[in-house]
PDB file with one MODEL, atoms N, CA, C and O in Angstrom:
MODEL        1
ATOM      1  N   UNK A   1     114.001  83.031  89.247  1.00  0.00           N
ATOM      2  CA  UNK A   1     112.686  83.438  88.814  1.00  0.00           C
ATOM      3  C   UNK A   1     111.819  83.875  89.993  1.00  0.00           C
ATOM      4  O   UNK A   1     111.035  84.816  89.868  1.00  0.00           O
ATOM      5  N   UNK A   2     111.954  83.206  91.125  1.00  0.00           N
ATOM      6  CA  UNK A   2     111.160  83.559  92.294  1.00  0.00           C
ATOM      7  C   UNK A   2     111.500  84.958  92.791  1.00  0.00           C
ATOM      8  O   UNK A   2     110.611  85.695  93.218  1.00  0.00           O
ATOM      9  N   UNK A   3     112.786  85.335  92.741  1.00  0.00           N
ATOM     10  CA  UNK A   3     113.201  86.658  93.217  1.00  0.00           C
ATOM     11  C   UNK A   3     112.577  87.757  92.369  1.00  0.00           C
ATOM     12  O   UNK A   3     112.202  88.803  92.898  1.00  0.00           O
ATOM     13  N   UNK A   4     112.461  87.542  91.074  1.00  0.00           N
ATOM     14  CA  UNK A   4     111.852  88.543  90.197  1.00  0.00           C
ATOM     15  C   UNK A   4     110.368  88.693  90.527  1.00  0.00           C
ATOM     16  O   UNK A   4     109.848  89.809  90.549  1.00  0.00           O
ATOM     17  N   UNK A   5     109.697  87.593  90.779  1.00  0.00           N
ATOM     18  CA  UNK A   5     108.282  87.647  91.141  1.00  0.00           C
ATOM     19  C   UNK A   5     108.091  88.359  92.470  1.00  0.00           C
ATOM     20  O   UNK A   5     107.169  89.162  92.617  1.00  0.00           O
ATOM     21  N   UNK A   6     108.946  88.074  93.428  1.00  0.00           N
ATOM     22  CA  UNK A   6     108.849  88.713  94.741  1.00  0.00           C
ATOM     23  C   UNK A   6     109.111  90.210  94.631  1.00  0.00           C
ATOM     24  O   UNK A   6     108.439  91.010  95.283  1.00  0.00           O
ATOM     25  N   UNK A   7     110.075  90.587  93.818  1.00  0.00           N
ATOM     26  CA  UNK A   7     110.365  92.005  93.627  1.00  0.00           C
ATOM     27  C   UNK A   7     109.186  92.705  92.969  1.00  0.00           C
ATOM     28  O   UNK A   7     108.824  93.815  93.359  1.00  0.00           O
ATOM     29  N   UNK A   8     108.596  92.072  91.988  1.00  0.00           N
ATOM     30  CA  UNK A   8     107.443  92.667  91.317  1.00  0.00           C
ATOM     31  C   UNK A   8     106.270  92.842  92.258  1.00  0.00           C
ATOM     32  O   UNK A   8     105.556  93.842  92.178  1.00  0.00           O
ATOM     33  N   UNK A   9     106.059  91.891  93.145  1.00  0.00           N
ATOM     34  CA  UNK A   9     104.973  92.000  94.112  1.00  0.00           C
ATOM     35  C   UNK A   9     105.191  93.130  95.088  1.00  0.00           C
ATOM     36  O   UNK A   9     104.251  93.845  95.434  1.00  0.00           O
ATOM     37  N   UNK A  10     106.405  93.297  95.531  1.00  0.00           N
ATOM     38  CA  UNK A  10     106.706  94.377  96.462  1.00  0.00           C
ATOM     39  C   UNK A  10     106.757  95.720  95.750  1.00  0.00           C
ATOM     40  O   UNK A  10     106.460  96.755  96.349  1.00  0.00           O
ATOM     41  N   UNK A  11     107.126  95.708  94.492  1.00  0.00           N
ATOM     42  CA  UNK A  11     107.275  96.953  93.749  1.00  0.00           C
ATOM     43  C   UNK A  11     105.938  97.661  93.577  1.00  0.00           C
ATOM     44  O   UNK A  11     105.868  98.881  93.724  1.00  0.00           O
ATOM     45  N   UNK A  12     104.888  96.931  93.271  1.00  0.00           N
ATOM     46  CA  UNK A  12     103.614  97.619  93.066  1.00  0.00           C
ATOM     47  C   UNK A  12     103.059  98.153  94.381  1.00  0.00           C
ATOM     48  O   UNK A  12     102.344  99.155  94.372  1.00  0.00           O
ATOM     49  N   UNK A  13     103.358  97.528  95.493  1.00  0.00           N
ATOM     50  CA  UNK A  13     102.925  98.059  96.791  1.00  0.00           C
ATOM     51  C   UNK A  13     103.684  99.345  97.108  1.00  0.00           C
ATOM     52  O   UNK A  13     103.102 100.319  97.585  1.00  0.00           O
ATOM     53  N   UNK A  14     104.973  99.339  96.840  1.00  0.00           N
ATOM     54  CA  UNK A  14     105.774 100.539  97.081  1.00  0.00           C
ATOM     55  C   UNK A  14     105.349 101.702  96.202  1.00  0.00           C
ATOM     56  O   UNK A  14     105.280 102.841  96.664  1.00  0.00           O
ATOM     57  N   UNK A  15     105.063 101.420  94.939  1.00  0.00           N
ATOM     58  CA  UNK A  15     104.614 102.484  94.044  1.00  0.00           C
ATOM     59  C   UNK A  15     103.242 103.017  94.457  1.00  0.00           C
ATOM     60  O   UNK A  15     102.981 104.216  94.355  1.00  0.00           O
ATOM     61  N   UNK A  16     102.375 102.130  94.921  1.00  0.00           N
ATOM     62  CA  UNK A  16     101.067 102.581  95.398  1.00  0.00           C
ATOM     63  C   UNK A  16     101.216 103.450  96.642  1.00  0.00           C
ATOM     64  O   UNK A  16     100.515 104.451  96.791  1.00  0.00           O
ATOM     65  N   UNK A  17     102.126 103.069  97.536  1.00  0.00           N
ATOM     66  CA  UNK A  17     102.355 103.869  98.738  1.00  0.00           C
ATOM     67  C   UNK A  17     102.953 105.224  98.387  1.00  0.00           C
ATOM     68  O   UNK A  17     102.591 106.240  98.981  1.00  0.00           O
ATOM     69  N   UNK A  18     103.867 105.240  97.424  1.00  0.00           N
ATOM     70  CA  UNK A  18     104.465 106.502  96.992  1.00  0.00           C
ATOM     71  C   UNK A  18     103.412 107.410  96.362  1.00  0.00           C
ATOM     72  O   UNK A  18     103.349 108.599  96.673  1.00  0.00           O
ATOM     73  N   UNK A  19     102.598 106.860  95.491  1.00  0.00           N
ATOM     74  CA  UNK A  19     101.532 107.649  94.875  1.00  0.00           C
ATOM     75  C   UNK A  19     100.525 108.160  95.888  1.00  0.00           C
ATOM     76  O   UNK A  19     100.039 109.286  95.779  1.00  0.00           O
ATOM     77  N   UNK A  20     100.216 107.335  96.865  1.00  0.00           N
ATOM     78  CA  UNK A  20      99.290 107.743  97.913  1.00  0.00           C
ATOM     79  C   UNK A  20      99.876 108.880  98.741  1.00  0.00           C
ATOM     80  O   UNK A  20      99.169 109.830  99.077  1.00  0.00           O
ATOM     81  N   UNK A  21     101.156 108.791  99.070  1.00  0.00           N
ATOM     82  CA  UNK A  21     101.797 109.853  99.848  1.00  0.00           C
ATOM     83  C   UNK A  21     101.818 111.164  99.079  1.00  0.00           C
ATOM     84  O   UNK A  21     101.567 112.228  99.646  1.00  0.00           O
ATOM     85  N   UNK A  22     102.114 111.088  97.799  1.00  0.00           N
ATOM     86  CA  UNK A  22     102.102 112.300  96.971  1.00  0.00           C
ATOM     87  C   UNK A  22     100.688 112.878  96.898  1.00  0.00           C
ATOM     88  O   UNK A  22     100.500 114.090  96.995  1.00  0.00           O
ATOM     89  N   UNK A  23      99.704 112.005  96.727  1.00  0.00           N
ATOM     90  CA  UNK A  23      98.313 112.456  96.656  1.00  0.00           C
ATOM     91  C   UNK A  23      97.851 113.126  97.937  1.00  0.00           C
ATOM     92  O   UNK A  23      97.191 114.164  97.889  1.00  0.00           O
ATOM     93  N   UNK A  24      98.186 112.548  99.080  1.00  0.00           N
ATOM     94  CA  UNK A  24      97.793 113.139 100.358  1.00  0.00           C
ATOM     95  C   UNK A  24      98.499 114.487 100.551  1.00  0.00           C
ATOM     96  O   UNK A  24      97.911 115.426 101.087  1.00  0.00           O
ATOM     97  N   UNK A  25      99.746 114.577 100.117  1.00  0.00           N
ATOM     98  CA  UNK A  25     100.456 115.853 100.205  1.00  0.00           C
ATOM     99  C   UNK A  25      99.803 116.929  99.349  1.00  0.00           C
ATOM    100  O   UNK A  25      99.666 118.074  99.779  1.00  0.00           O
ATOM    101  N   UNK A  26      99.403 116.560  98.143  1.00  0.00           N
ATOM    102  CA  UNK A  26      98.720 117.523  97.275  1.00  0.00           C
ATOM    103  C   UNK A  26      97.363 117.936  97.853  1.00  0.00           C
ATOM    104  O   UNK A  26      96.971 119.099  97.764  1.00  0.00           O
ATOM    105  N   UNK A  27      96.663 116.986  98.438  1.00  0.00           N
ATOM    106  CA  UNK A  27      95.376 117.303  99.059  1.00  0.00           C
ATOM    107  C   UNK A  27      95.574 118.289 100.200  1.00  0.00           C
ATOM    108  O   UNK A  27      94.835 119.267 100.316  1.00  0.00           O
ATOM    109  N   UNK A  28      96.571 118.035 101.040  1.00  0.00           N
ATOM    110  CA  UNK A  28      96.851 118.953 102.147  1.00  0.00           C
ATOM    111  C   UNK A  28      97.263 120.332 101.662  1.00  0.00           C
ATOM    112  O   UNK A  28      96.842 121.342 102.225  1.00  0.00           O
ATOM    113  N   UNK A  29      98.086 120.378 100.617  1.00  0.00           N
ATOM    114  CA  UNK A  29      98.539 121.654 100.073  1.00  0.00           C
ATOM    115  C   UNK A  29      97.359 122.466  99.539  1.00  0.00           C
ATOM    116  O   UNK A  29      97.229 123.657  99.824  1.00  0.00           O
ATOM    117  N   UNK A  30      96.512 121.811  98.770  1.00  0.00           N
ATOM    118  CA  UNK A  30      95.380 122.527  98.183  1.00  0.00           C
ATOM    119  C   UNK A  30      94.325 122.889  99.233  1.00  0.00           C
ATOM    120  O   UNK A  30      93.648 123.909  99.102  1.00  0.00           O
ATOM    121  N   UNK A  31      94.182 122.063 100.269  1.00  0.00           N
ATOM    122  CA  UNK A  31      93.238 122.392 101.343  1.00  0.00           C
ATOM    123  C   UNK A  31      93.722 123.617 102.107  1.00  0.00           C
ATOM    124  O   UNK A  31      92.926 124.488 102.458  1.00  0.00           O
ATOM    125  N   UNK A  32      95.023 123.687 102.364  1.00  0.00           N
ATOM    126  CA  UNK A  32      95.571 124.861 103.043  1.00  0.00           C
ATOM    127  C   UNK A  32      95.415 126.107 102.180  1.00  0.00           C
ATOM    128  O   UNK A  32      95.099 127.185 102.683  1.00  0.00           O
ATOM    129  N   UNK A  33      95.639 125.953 100.878  1.00  0.00           N
ATOM    130  CA  UNK A  33      95.476 127.080  99.959  1.00  0.00           C
ATOM    131  C   UNK A  33      94.023 127.550  99.913  1.00  0.00           C
ATOM    132  O   UNK A  33      93.751 128.751  99.926  1.00  0.00           O
ATOM    133  N   UNK A  34      93.098 126.600  99.859  1.00  0.00           N
ATOM    134  CA  UNK A  34      91.675 126.956  99.813  1.00  0.00           C
ATOM    135  C   UNK A  34      91.227 127.609 101.111  1.00  0.00           C
ATOM    136  O   UNK A  34      90.412 128.531 101.088  1.00  0.00           O
ATOM    137  N   UNK A  35      91.743 127.148 102.235  1.00  0.00           N
ATOM    138  CA  UNK A  35      91.399 127.745 103.521  1.00  0.00           C
ATOM    139  C   UNK A  35      91.948 129.163 103.617  1.00  0.00           C
ATOM    140  O   UNK A  35      91.302 130.046 104.180  1.00  0.00           O
ATOM    141  N   UNK A  36      93.136 129.378 103.068  1.00  0.00           N
ATOM    142  CA  UNK A  36      93.698 130.730 103.055  1.00  0.00           C
ATOM    143  C   UNK A  36      92.885 131.679 102.201  1.00  0.00           C
ATOM    144  O   UNK A  36      92.767 132.860 102.528  1.00  0.00           O
ATOM    145  N   UNK A  37      92.325 131.182 101.116  1.00  0.00           N
ATOM    146  CA  UNK A  37      91.514 132.029 100.238  1.00  0.00           C
ATOM    147  C   UNK A  37      90.126 132.301 100.821  1.00  0.00           C
ATOM    148  O   UNK A  37      89.567 133.380 100.627  1.00  0.00           O
ATOM    149  N   UNK A  38      89.571 131.311 101.542  1.00  0.00           N
ATOM    150  CA  UNK A  38      88.221 131.455 102.083  1.00  0.00           C
ATOM    151  C   UNK A  38      88.176 130.858 103.492  1.00  0.00           C
ATOM    152  O   UNK A  38      87.758 129.712 103.659  1.00  0.00           O
ATOM    153  N   UNK A  39      88.598 131.615 104.501  1.00  0.00           N
ATOM    154  CA  UNK A  39      88.631 131.076 105.866  1.00  0.00           C
ATOM    155  C   UNK A  39      87.262 130.669 106.405  1.00  0.00           C
ATOM    156  O   UNK A  39      87.180 129.830 107.302  1.00  0.00           O
ATOM    157  N   UNK A  40      86.212 131.236 105.883  1.00  0.00           N
ATOM    158  CA  UNK A  40      84.865 130.894 106.351  1.00  0.00           C
ATOM    159  C   UNK A  40      84.462 129.473 106.013  1.00  0.00           C
ATOM    160  O   UNK A  40      83.585 128.904 106.663  1.00  0.00           O
ATOM    161  N   UNK A  41      85.090 128.898 105.008  1.00  0.00           N
ATOM    162  CA  UNK A  41      84.753 127.539 104.584  1.00  0.00           C
ATOM    163  C   UNK A  41      85.750 126.512 105.110  1.00  0.00           C
ATOM    164  O   UNK A  41      85.841 125.404 104.580  1.00  0.00           O
ATOM    165  N   UNK A  42      86.490 126.872 106.142  1.00  0.00           N
ATOM    166  CA  UNK A  42      87.550 125.991 106.639  1.00  0.00           C
ATOM    167  C   UNK A  42      87.022 124.631 107.087  1.00  0.00           C
ATOM    168  O   UNK A  42      87.655 123.608 106.825  1.00  0.00           O
ATOM    169  N   UNK A  43      85.890 124.608 107.749  1.00  0.00           N
ATOM    170  CA  UNK A  43      85.333 123.341 108.228  1.00  0.00           C
ATOM    171  C   UNK A  43      84.946 122.406 107.102  1.00  0.00           C
ATOM    172  O   UNK A  43      85.231 121.210 107.153  1.00  0.00           O
ATOM    173  N   UNK A  44      84.300 122.946 106.088  1.00  0.00           N
ATOM    174  CA  UNK A  44      83.893 122.124 104.950  1.00  0.00           C
ATOM    175  C   UNK A  44      85.111 121.646 104.159  1.00  0.00           C
ATOM    176  O   UNK A  44      85.155 120.504 103.700  1.00  0.00           O
ATOM    177  N   UNK A  45      86.089 122.523 104.005  1.00  0.00           N
ATOM    178  CA  UNK A  45      87.310 122.153 103.288  1.00  0.00           C
ATOM    179  C   UNK A  45      88.046 121.045 104.039  1.00  0.00           C
ATOM    180  O   UNK A  45      88.529 120.091 103.430  1.00  0.00           O
ATOM    181  N   UNK A  46      88.129 121.173 105.359  1.00  0.00           N
ATOM    182  CA  UNK A  46      88.804 120.158 106.173  1.00  0.00           C
ATOM    183  C   UNK A  46      88.103 118.807 106.042  1.00  0.00           C
ATOM    184  O   UNK A  46      88.759 117.777 105.891  1.00  0.00           O
ATOM    185  N   UNK A  47      86.779 118.812 106.100  1.00  0.00           N
ATOM    186  CA  UNK A  47      86.042 117.553 105.995  1.00  0.00           C
ATOM    187  C   UNK A  47      86.274 116.877 104.646  1.00  0.00           C
ATOM    188  O   UNK A  47      86.489 115.667 104.577  1.00  0.00           O
ATOM    189  N   UNK A  48      86.230 117.669 103.576  1.00  0.00           N
ATOM    190  CA  UNK A  48      86.472 117.099 102.250  1.00  0.00           C
ATOM    191  C   UNK A  48      87.901 116.595 102.127  1.00  0.00           C
ATOM    192  O   UNK A  48      88.137 115.549 101.521  1.00  0.00           O
ATOM    193  N   UNK A  49      88.859 117.325 102.693  1.00  0.00           N
ATOM    194  CA  UNK A  49      90.265 116.910 102.613  1.00  0.00           C
ATOM    195  C   UNK A  49      90.483 115.583 103.347  1.00  0.00           C
ATOM    196  O   UNK A  49      91.231 114.729 102.871  1.00  0.00           O
ATOM    197  N   UNK A  50      89.842 115.411 104.486  1.00  0.00           N
ATOM    198  CA  UNK A  50      89.982 114.159 105.236  1.00  0.00           C
ATOM    199  C   UNK A  50      89.399 112.994 104.438  1.00  0.00           C
ATOM    200  O   UNK A  50      89.997 111.920 104.375  1.00  0.00           O
ATOM    201  N   UNK A  51      88.236 113.207 103.831  1.00  0.00           N
ATOM    202  CA  UNK A  51      87.618 112.142 103.034  1.00  0.00           C
ATOM    203  C   UNK A  51      88.488 111.781 101.833  1.00  0.00           C
ATOM    204  O   UNK A  51      88.707 110.602 101.553  1.00  0.00           O
ATOM    205  N   UNK A  52      88.982 112.795 101.124  1.00  0.00           N
ATOM    206  CA  UNK A  52      89.801 112.530  99.945  1.00  0.00           C
ATOM    207  C   UNK A  52      91.138 111.891 100.324  1.00  0.00           C
ATOM    208  O   UNK A  52      91.646 111.050  99.582  1.00  0.00           O
ATOM    209  N   UNK A  53      91.714 112.274 101.463  1.00  0.00           N
ATOM    210  CA  UNK A  53      92.962 111.653 101.906  1.00  0.00           C
ATOM    211  C   UNK A  53      92.733 110.177 102.241  1.00  0.00           C
ATOM    212  O   UNK A  53      93.577 109.334 101.938  1.00  0.00           O
ATOM    213  N   UNK A  54      91.607 109.868 102.858  1.00  0.00           N
ATOM    214  CA  UNK A  54      91.297 108.471 103.170  1.00  0.00           C
ATOM    215  C   UNK A  54      91.111 107.654 101.888  1.00  0.00           C
ATOM    216  O   UNK A  54      91.533 106.499 101.824  1.00  0.00           O
ATOM    217  N   UNK A  55      90.487 108.244 100.877  1.00  0.00           N
ATOM    218  CA  UNK A  55      90.324 107.541  99.606  1.00  0.00           C
ATOM    219  C   UNK A  55      91.678 107.320  98.923  1.00  0.00           C
ATOM    220  O   UNK A  55      91.910 106.267  98.328  1.00  0.00           O
ATOM    221  N   UNK A  56      92.557 108.298  99.007  1.00  0.00           N
ATOM    222  CA  UNK A  56      93.885 108.153  98.403  1.00  0.00           C
ATOM    223  C   UNK A  56      94.689 107.077  99.122  1.00  0.00           C
ATOM    224  O   UNK A  56      95.415 106.319  98.480  1.00  0.00           O
ATOM    225  N   UNK A  57      94.572 107.001 100.438  1.00  0.00           N
ATOM    226  CA  UNK A  57      95.302 105.984 101.190  1.00  0.00           C
ATOM    227  C   UNK A  57      94.710 104.598 100.988  1.00  0.00           C
ATOM    228  O   UNK A  57      95.402 103.598 101.178  1.00  0.00           O
ATOM    229  N   UNK A  58      93.453 104.524 100.610  1.00  0.00           N
ATOM    230  CA  UNK A  58      92.816 103.233 100.364  1.00  0.00           C
ATOM    231  C   UNK A  58      93.444 102.480  99.205  1.00  0.00           C
ATOM    232  O   UNK A  58      93.345 101.255  99.136  1.00  0.00           O
ATOM    233  N   UNK A  59      94.083 103.192  98.303  1.00  0.00           N
ATOM    234  CA  UNK A  59      94.749 102.550  97.168  1.00  0.00           C
ATOM    235  C   UNK A  59      95.833 101.591  97.656  1.00  0.00           C
ATOM    236  O   UNK A  59      96.031 100.530  97.064  1.00  0.00           O
ATOM    237  N   UNK A  60      96.533 101.953  98.725  1.00  0.00           N
ATOM    238  CA  UNK A  60      97.590 101.097  99.259  1.00  0.00           C
ATOM    239  C   UNK A  60      97.008  99.780  99.762  1.00  0.00           C
ATOM    240  O   UNK A  60      97.613  98.724  99.579  1.00  0.00           O
ATOM    241  N   UNK A  61      95.853  99.836 100.385  1.00  0.00           N
ATOM    242  CA  UNK A  61      95.242  98.605 100.883  1.00  0.00           C
ATOM    243  C   UNK A  61      94.845  97.683  99.738  1.00  0.00           C
ATOM    244  O   UNK A  61      94.986  96.464  99.841  1.00  0.00           O
ATOM    245  N   UNK A  62      94.350  98.261  98.646  1.00  0.00           N
ATOM    246  CA  UNK A  62      94.049  97.442  97.482  1.00  0.00           C
ATOM    247  C   UNK A  62      95.318  96.799  96.946  1.00  0.00           C
ATOM    248  O   UNK A  62      95.298  95.629  96.564  1.00  0.00           O
ATOM    249  N   UNK A  63      96.418  97.537  96.911  1.00  0.00           N
ATOM    250  CA  UNK A  63      97.676  96.994  96.418  1.00  0.00           C
ATOM    251  C   UNK A  63      98.165  95.851  97.317  1.00  0.00           C
ATOM    252  O   UNK A  63      98.700  94.859  96.822  1.00  0.00           O
ATOM    253  N   UNK A  64      97.986  95.985  98.617  1.00  0.00           N
ATOM    254  CA  UNK A  64      98.419  94.937  99.546  1.00  0.00           C
ATOM    255  C   UNK A  64      97.568  93.690  99.353  1.00  0.00           C
ATOM    256  O   UNK A  64      98.098  92.579  99.362  1.00  0.00           O
ATOM    257  N   UNK A  65      96.260  93.851  99.180  1.00  0.00           N
ATOM    258  CA  UNK A  65      95.382  92.693  99.014  1.00  0.00           C
ATOM    259  C   UNK A  65      95.614  91.987  97.694  1.00  0.00           C
ATOM    260  O   UNK A  65      95.435  90.772  97.606  1.00  0.00           O
ATOM    261  N   UNK A  66      96.008  92.723  96.669  1.00  0.00           N
ATOM    262  CA  UNK A  66      96.230  92.135  95.355  1.00  0.00           C
ATOM    263  C   UNK A  66      97.597  91.474  95.264  1.00  0.00           C
ATOM    264  O   UNK A  66      97.842  90.685  94.351  1.00  0.00           O
ATOM    265  N   UNK A  67      98.496  91.784  96.203  1.00  0.00           N
ATOM    266  CA  UNK A  67      99.864  91.267  96.150  1.00  0.00           C
ATOM    267  C   UNK A  67      99.870  89.746  96.089  1.00  0.00           C
ATOM    268  O   UNK A  67      99.092  89.091  96.782  1.00  0.00           O
ATOM    269  N   UNK A  68     100.744  89.184  95.260  1.00  0.00           N
ATOM    270  CA  UNK A  68     100.845  87.720  95.192  1.00  0.00           C
ATOM    271  C   UNK A  68     101.398  87.149  96.508  1.00  0.00           C
ATOM    272  O   UNK A  68     102.268  87.744  97.143  1.00  0.00           O
ATOM    273  N   UNK A  69     100.883  86.011  96.890  1.00  0.00           N
ATOM    274  CA  UNK A  69     101.303  85.437  98.169  1.00  0.00           C
ATOM    275  C   UNK A  69     102.268  84.304  97.950  1.00  0.00           C
ATOM    276  O   UNK A  69     102.734  83.695  98.913  1.00  0.00           O
TER     277      UNK A  69
ENDMDL
END
């Protein structure tokens, strides 16, 4: 029973990390696309992409803190 609980605790952290990685990749892809369409707004697009990437990565920290000890 303990092994199942331990696996479940690690599983949600791994899924959160996977989702975060996919999210950051999509943010980077769309930021590059937006910069290609409007090079004049590159600075603003970069700033928003950094903020959104940090928010997406924050999900992993919540998953780690919620993990059963």
